[in-house]
C-alpha positions as CSV (number, residue, x, y, z in Angstrom):
1,M,143.1,40.3,68.7
2,K,143.0,37.2,66.7
3,S,143.1,39.1,63.4
4,F,146.3,40.8,64.5
5,R,147.9,37.4,65.2
6,L,146.9,36.0,61.8
7,I,148.3,39.1,60.0
8,A,151.6,38.8,61.9
9,S,151.9,35.1,61.0
10,A,151.3,35.8,57.4
11,L,153.9,38.5,57.2
12,M,156.5,36.2,58.8
13,A,155.7,33.5,56.4
14,G,156.1,35.8,53.4
15,Q,159.5,37.0,54.7
16,L,160.7,33.4,55.0
17,I,159.6,32.6,51.5
18,L,161.4,35.6,50.0
19,S,164.6,34.9,51.9
20,A,164.6,31.4,50.8
21,A,164.0,32.3,47.2
22,T,167.0,34.7,47.1
23,S,169.3,32.3,48.9
24,D,168.3,28.9,47.3
25,P,170.3,28.0,44.1
26,A,167.1,26.6,42.6
27,T,165.8,30.1,42.2
28,T,168.9,31.6,40.5
29,N,169.0,32.2,36.8
30,P,170.4,29.3,34.8
31,E,172.8,31.6,33.0
32,G,174.5,32.6,36.3
33,G,172.3,35.6,37.2
34,S,171.2,36.4,40.7
35,G,167.6,35.8,39.9
36,T,166.8,39.4,39.1
37,E,166.4,40.4,35.5
38,S,168.6,43.4,34.4
39,G,166.8,46.8,34.3
40,T,163.7,45.5,36.1
41,G,164.8,44.4,39.6
42,A,161.8,41.9,39.8
43,V,162.4,38.6,41.5
44,K,161.2,35.4,39.6
45,L,160.5,32.3,41.7
46,T,161.3,29.1,39.9
47,A,160.6,26.6,42.8
48,T,157.1,25.2,43.4
49,L,157.8,23.6,46.8
50,P,158.5,25.6,50.0
51,P,161.9,25.0,51.5
52,V,160.3,23.6,54.6
53,L,159.1,20.6,52.5
54,R,162.3,20.2,50.4
55,P,164.7,17.3,51.4
56,T,167.8,18.7,53.2
57,E,169.9,15.5,52.8
58,P,171.0,13.6,49.7
59,A,169.3,10.4,48.8
60,D,170.9,7.3,50.4
61,M,171.0,4.2,48.1
62,R,172.6,1.8,50.6
63,R,170.6,-1.1,52.0
64,I,170.8,-1.6,55.7
65,V,170.1,-5.1,57.0
66,L,168.6,-4.9,60.4
67,P,169.7,-7.5,62.9
68,G,167.3,-10.3,63.7
69,P,166.1,-11.3,67.1
70,P,168.8,-12.6,69.4
71,K,169.4,-16.3,69.4
72,S,168.0,-18.1,72.3
73,T,170.4,-20.0,74.4
74,K,167.6,-22.2,75.8
75,P,167.8,-25.8,74.6
76,V,165.2,-27.1,72.2
77,E,162.6,-29.0,74.0
78,R,162.1,-32.5,72.6
79,P,158.8,-34.3,72.8
80,Q,158.5,-36.6,75.7
81,F,157.1,-40.0,75.1
82,K,154.9,-41.6,77.7
83,T,156.4,-44.8,79.1
84,M,154.1,-47.6,80.2
85,A,154.3,-48.9,83.6
86,P,156.2,-52.2,83.9
87,V,153.9,-55.2,83.8
88,A,153.7,-57.0,87.1
89,R,155.1,-60.6,87.0
90,M,152.6,-63.4,87.4
91,A,152.8,-65.4,90.5
92,P,154.2,-68.9,90.0
93,L,151.7,-71.7,89.5
94,P,151.3,-74.0,92.5
95,T,153.2,-77.2,92.1
96,R,150.1,-79.2,93.1
97,L,147.1,-78.6,90.9
98,V,143.7,-78.4,92.4
99,E,141.2,-80.8,90.8
100,D,138.0,-79.2,89.6
101,P,135.0,-81.3,90.9
102,I,133.1,-80.4,87.7
103,L,135.6,-82.5,85.7
104,R,134.5,-85.6,87.6
105,Q,130.9,-85.3,86.4
106,P,130.2,-87.7,83.5
107,L,129.8,-86.2,80.1
108,P,126.2,-86.1,78.7
109,R,125.5,-89.0,76.4
110,I,125.1,-87.9,72.8
111,P,122.4,-89.9,71.0
112,A,123.7,-91.9,68.1
113,A,122.7,-90.9,64.6
114,T,119.7,-92.7,63.2
115,P,120.9,-95.0,60.5
116,P,119.1,-94.7,57.1
117,P,116.2,-97.0,56.7
118,V,117.1,-100.4,55.2
119,P,114.8,-101.5,52.4
120,V,112.5,-104.3,53.6
121,K,113.0,-107.5,51.9
122,A,110.4,-110.1,51.5
123,A,110.4,-113.0,54.0
124,M,112.5,-115.9,52.8
125,P,110.5,-119.1,52.1
126,P,111.6,-122.2,54.0
127,E,112.5,-123.9,50.7
128,L,114.9,-121.1,49.9
129,E,116.6,-121.5,53.3
130,R,117.1,-125.3,52.7
131,E,118.6,-124.9,49.2
132,I,118.6,-121.5,47.4
133,A,119.9,-122.9,44.1
134,L,117.0,-125.4,43.7
135,Y,114.5,-122.7,44.8
136,C,115.8,-120.2,42.2
137,Q,115.8,-123.0,39.6
138,K,112.0,-123.3,40.1
139,Q,111.7,-119.6,39.3
140,I,113.2,-120.0,35.8
141,G,110.7,-118.7,33.2
142,H,108.8,-116.7,35.9
143,W,111.1,-114.3,37.7
144,K,112.0,-110.8,36.4
145,E,115.0,-108.9,37.6
146,A,112.7,-106.8,39.9
147,D,111.4,-110.1,41.5
148,A,114.9,-111.2,42.3
149,R,115.8,-107.7,43.7
150,N,112.7,-107.7,45.9
151,L,113.8,-111.0,47.6
152,L,117.6,-110.8,47.4
153,G,118.2,-107.0,47.5
154,H,120.2,-105.0,45.0
155,A,122.7,-106.8,42.8
156,K,126.4,-106.4,43.6
157,R,127.5,-106.4,40.0
158,Q,126.3,-107.4,36.5
159,R,127.9,-108.6,33.3
160,P,126.6,-109.4,29.8
161,A,125.7,-113.0,28.8
162,Y,126.8,-114.4,25.4
163,D,125.5,-117.1,23.1
164,E,127.6,-119.6,21.1
165,K,128.3,-117.0,18.5
166,R,129.7,-114.5,21.1
167,S,126.6,-112.3,20.7
168,V,125.1,-110.6,23.8
169,N,121.8,-112.3,24.5
170,G,121.2,-111.5,28.2
171,T,122.4,-110.0,31.5
172,I,123.8,-111.8,34.5
173,Y,123.2,-110.2,37.9
174,A,125.3,-111.2,41.0
175,F,123.5,-111.3,44.4
176,A,124.7,-112.1,47.9
177,D,123.5,-115.4,49.1
178,P,121.3,-114.7,52.2
179,T,121.9,-118.3,53.5
180,G,125.7,-117.9,53.3
181,R,126.1,-121.3,51.7
182,Y,127.6,-120.0,48.4
183,K,130.1,-117.3,47.8
184,D,128.0,-115.8,45.0
185,L,124.6,-116.3,43.4
186,E,124.2,-115.2,39.8
187,L,120.9,-115.0,37.9
188,D,120.9,-114.9,34.1
189,F,118.0,-113.0,32.5
190,D,117.1,-113.3,28.9
191,R,117.6,-110.2,26.8
192,E,114.3,-110.4,24.8
193,S,111.8,-111.7,27.4
194,G,113.6,-110.4,30.5
195,T,112.8,-113.6,32.4
196,L,115.2,-115.8,34.4
197,R,116.7,-118.6,32.4
198,T,119.9,-119.8,34.3
199,V,121.1,-120.0,37.9
200,F,124.8,-120.1,38.8
201,V,126.2,-120.7,42.3
202,Y,129.8,-120.8,43.5
203,P,130.4,-123.3,46.4
204,P,133.4,-122.6,48.6
205,H,134.1,-126.3,49.4
206,L,132.8,-128.8,46.9
207,T,134.5,-131.4,44.7
208,W,133.5,-133.4,41.7
209,Q,133.4,-136.5,43.9
210,D,131.0,-134.8,46.2
211,C,128.8,-134.0,43.2
212,R,128.8,-137.7,42.1
213,R,127.6,-138.7,45.6
214,L,124.9,-136.0,45.7
215,W,123.6,-136.4,42.2
216,A,123.9,-139.8,40.6
217,G,123.3,-140.4,37.0
218,P,124.9,-140.3,33.6
219,F,126.8,-137.2,32.4
220,T,128.9,-135.9,29.5
221,S,132.3,-134.2,29.8
222,A,134.1,-131.6,27.7
223,D,137.4,-129.9,27.9
224,A,137.0,-126.3,29.2
225,K,140.6,-125.3,28.7
226,Q,143.2,-124.3,31.3
227,G,143.0,-127.8,32.8
228,R,139.3,-127.4,33.6
229,M,136.5,-129.9,32.8
230,F,132.9,-129.3,32.1
231,Y,130.4,-132.0,33.1
232,S,126.8,-132.0,32.1
233,Y,124.2,-134.3,33.6
234,T,121.8,-135.9,31.1
235,N,119.1,-136.9,33.7
236,R,118.9,-133.4,35.3
237,R,119.3,-129.8,34.3
238,L,122.7,-129.4,36.0
239,D,126.2,-128.4,34.6
240,V,129.3,-128.6,36.7
241,L,132.6,-126.7,36.0
242,V,135.6,-128.3,37.7
243,D,139.2,-127.0,37.9
244,A,142.4,-129.1,37.4
245,T,142.5,-130.1,41.1
246,G,139.0,-131.5,41.0
247,K,137.4,-128.6,42.9
248,V,134.1,-127.4,41.7
249,V,134.2,-123.8,40.3
250,S,130.5,-123.4,39.7
251,L,127.2,-125.2,39.4
252,G,124.8,-124.1,36.6
253,W,121.0,-124.9,36.9
254,Y,118.8,-124.3,33.9
């Protein structure tokens, strides 16, 4: 039964092919014949594709632009920013401040900084307290600069000492008078030996008349320029420099 169906289908297919070959212009003779050669009556098929598979419509070269999606009428959603809650206002301060009892407590006492140690000076002899100029005069030829510093402390300043030819021959150190009697106390040390050779003191209130009452005896005088006079006792190792008003500028013990 199945074989009969297959045979019938094949016959129908053959008839369709033959009918298409005779009716299709693609199978006709190019010279205008009907597709059968003269004198033979045989049909020559020139097409390789069956009519079922051949295109039935001409090629279309037009481009068709398909419409896009419909425009949405919904408004665009904009990003929403979070807003901060309003800050609550502070309550007004009371017109009357409440005093804190802690503020009434006294502050802790801060200990004072310990001052640096002061160099210990040697104890002042009683003779020095009575007259420091005479005491230092007795140290001429014995004291060195270190001895004076041990008793009087560090020197406030220093300057060179000159001889008659204006050549440096020593150093003069200025010390504070521990007794407070003189404005300054200067000690002249020899350059070669380093020993004390002259003592200068500067009294705040002393006149040449006072010197005559304190130290009697002969003296010599010389002009020291700028209205000053230089007096030198001949019976003692003392020189006195006096200004134009008669006030003593310095006393020199040697």
